[in-house]
N, C-alpha and C positions, 0 to 999 in steps of 0.2 A: 394955922388950923385948917384941917381938911374940909373943903366945901363939897358936899356930895352932888351938888348941881352945877359945879363949875365946868363949863363946856371944855375949856382948854385942858384942865386937869384930866377930865374923862378921855379926851382925845389922846393925851400922852399915855394914859393908862392902857387904852386900847392898842396903841402901837407897841407898848411893852409886852402886852399879852400875846399879840400875834407873833412877835419876835421869839417869844418863849414857847410858841406852839400851844398856847392855852386857848384852844378854839372855843370852848364853852364860856370861858371868861370873856373872851373877845365878843362873843355873841351877846352876852348879857350887857356889856358896856356899850356896844353899839346900839342896842335896843334902848338903853337909857338915854343916850345922846339923841336918838330919833324922837323919843317922847318929849324931850325938853325943847327940841328945835326941829319940828317936822316940816318947816318951810324950805329947808335946805336940801336940794337934790342929792348932794354928795352923801348925806346921812342915810337917805333911802337906799342908795346903791351900796353903801358900805354895809348896811344891815342885811341886804339881800346876799351880799358876798359872805357875810358872817354865817348866815344860815346855810349857805352852800358848803362852806368849809366845815361846818358842824355836822354835815350829812343830812340836813333838812332841805333837800332840793325842792320838794313840793312847796314848802313855805317860801323859799327864795323866789319862785315863780309868782306866788301870790303877792309878795311884797312889791315886786316890780309892777305887777298889774295894778296894785293899789296906788302906787305912785303915778302910773300913767293915767289912772282915772281922775287924778287931781289936776291934771294938766289938759290944756286944749291944744293938741298938736296940729289940729286943722287950721289954726290961726297962723301957723308958720308959713312964710312965703317960700322957704326952701329948707330942706332937712339940714340939721347940724350934725357934725361928726360925733358929738357926744350921744345924741339920740340914736344915731345909726349904730354905734357900737353897743348901746344898751339893748337895742332890738336884736342884734346878732348874739349878744350874751344870753338873752332870754331864750333864743332859739337853741343855743347849745345846751341849756338846761333841759329843754324838752327832749332833745336827742339823748341826753344822759339818762333821762327817765324812760327811754325807749318808747316815747310817744311820737313815733315817726310820722304818722298821718297828721297829727296836730302840728308837728314841726314844719311839715310841707305846707300846710294851710297857712301857718303863721308867716312863712317866707313869702308866700304869694300876697298876703294881706299887707305886709310891711314894706313891700317893694319900693314904694314912693318915699319911704323914710330913710332908705339906705344910701349912703354916700359912696362907699366902696362896693361898686357894682360887681367887680370881679370876685370879691369875697362872698357876696350874696350868691352869685352864679355857681361858685365852687361848692358852697354848702348845699345848694339845691341839687346839684348833680350827685353829691354824696348821699343825700337822703333818698333820692330816686333810685340809686343803686342798691341801697339797703332794702328798699321796698320791693325790689325784684325777688328777694327771698321771702319776705313776709307775705306778699300778695301773690307770688308766683305769676307775675304778669307776663303776657306773651308779647314778643317783639318779632316783627317780620325780619328775618335774617337773609332775605334774598337781595344782597347788595350789588349783585352783578347788574350791569346796564341801568344803574340808578345814579342820578346826579347828586353830588354832594349838597348842592343848594336845596334839593328836595328833602334830604335827611335833616338839614339844619332847621327846617320849619316844624318838625315833629316834636311832640312833648313827651319824650321818654328819656331814660337814663343815657342811652348811647348818644342820642342827639344832643343832650345837654353837655356831654364831654366833648363832642365834636365842635360845638359852638365855642367852648373854652379854647380848644386847640387852634381854631382858625380866627380868633378875635383880633390878633395882631401878627405881625411878621415874625415875632420872637416867641409867641405862645407855644409853638410846636416843639420848642427846646425844653419845655417844662416837663420833667419826667413824672411829676405827680398827676398831670393830666393824662398821660399815657397809661399810668397805673390805674387810674379811674376808668378810662375807656376799656382797657382789657378786662378789668374786673367786671364791669357791667356786661360786656359781651359774653364772657365765659360763664358768668352767673346765669344769664338768660339762656345759654346753651346747656345748662344743667351740668356744669363741670363738677365732678364728685367732691372736689376740694373746696368748693365755694357754695355750699348749700345750707349754711347756717349764718345767722347775723354776725356771730362772733368771728367767723372766718372772713367774711366780707369786710368787717370793720378792721381786722388785723391787716388785711391787704391794703385797705385805703389809708390807714393811719400809722402803721407801725413798720413799714418797710424802709430800707435804706434809700438814700437820696436818688440813686440812678437805677434802682431795682424795680423790675416790673414782673407781673405774674408769669410771663413767658420765659423768664430766666430760669425757672425751676419747676414749672408745672408741665406734666406730660399732656399732650394734646392729641385729639383724634382728628380724622380728616375733615369733618365738618367744621370743627373749631379753627383749624389751620386755614381752611378755605375762606371762612368768614373774616379772619384777621387779614389775610391777603387782600381781599376785596376792599376792606376798610382802608388799609394803609396805601393801596394803590390810588384810591380817591384822594387821600390826604397828600400823597406825593405829587399828584397832578396839580392840586391847588397850591401847594407850598414847595415848589421844586428846589428852593434854596436851603431848606432845613436839613441839617446834618443828622439830627436825631432820627428823622423819618427814614433816612437811608440806612441807619444802623440797626434799628429795632427789628426789621425783618430777619436779621441774622439770628436772633434769639429764638425764632420759631420755624426756621427753615426745615422743611419736612424731608428733604433728601440731600445727599451729598452734593449732587449737581447744583441744586438751588443754592446751597451754602457757598460753594466755590464761586458761583456766578456773582452772588452779592458781594462776597469778600473781594474778588478781583476788581469789581467795579469801584469799590471804596478805595482800595489800595492804588489802583491806576489813577484815579482822580486826584488823590493826595500827592502822588509822585509828579503828576503834571503841574500841580500848583507849586511844587518845589518845597 
């Protein structure tokens, strides 16, 4: 006989519903499970996820907040991976709701709860880049005669990407960081193709693995000079990076510069054998 309050049966039903893409049924079932056993963290998270899948993103945020209000995270000696991922998930919901200022504030608030610091720094850099459009923030683009160490201490989108690129010896090989750096720089320089949130999000999240804005965007002299200055600083700091040697090819402003960079790359590879 069917027991309407049997947790195991309800869990099996919720799995069947989500496999059949019955999002509303899944939401109802997970809500019932939470009502019956609200002391289990997994049920709170599952109910938040069910709301998210059903399109009720605001409610999903409120469910997570309600769960967090029932716990005392300050008593934890060190952050757990589960709490860290829950905080990052809540932040992604705020971003989905286009509450970018709230998302940035939340990232700064939950910093001590995050285990994956690189993921936290990446998300913060992305949010700061999007805010360049919504806030029309001004950034000093006079990178000549400026030390990289000075740029790394600033709190803006470009500096956030530079910190990611220089955090380890292999970080500069990550094209998503270069994509973010170029997007932030060109957005702050008012590139006509990067003046909406949708365009910036597309550039940050939807490009191919090794694709960067300079692969297909036309640049003016000021934008090219700014990119040159930034990448010269990075090459001085990370001389072993192969990606840093290649990317300037994508925005070479003259035939002479293009040939010079290509020759340097080819000759170096031939010498290595």
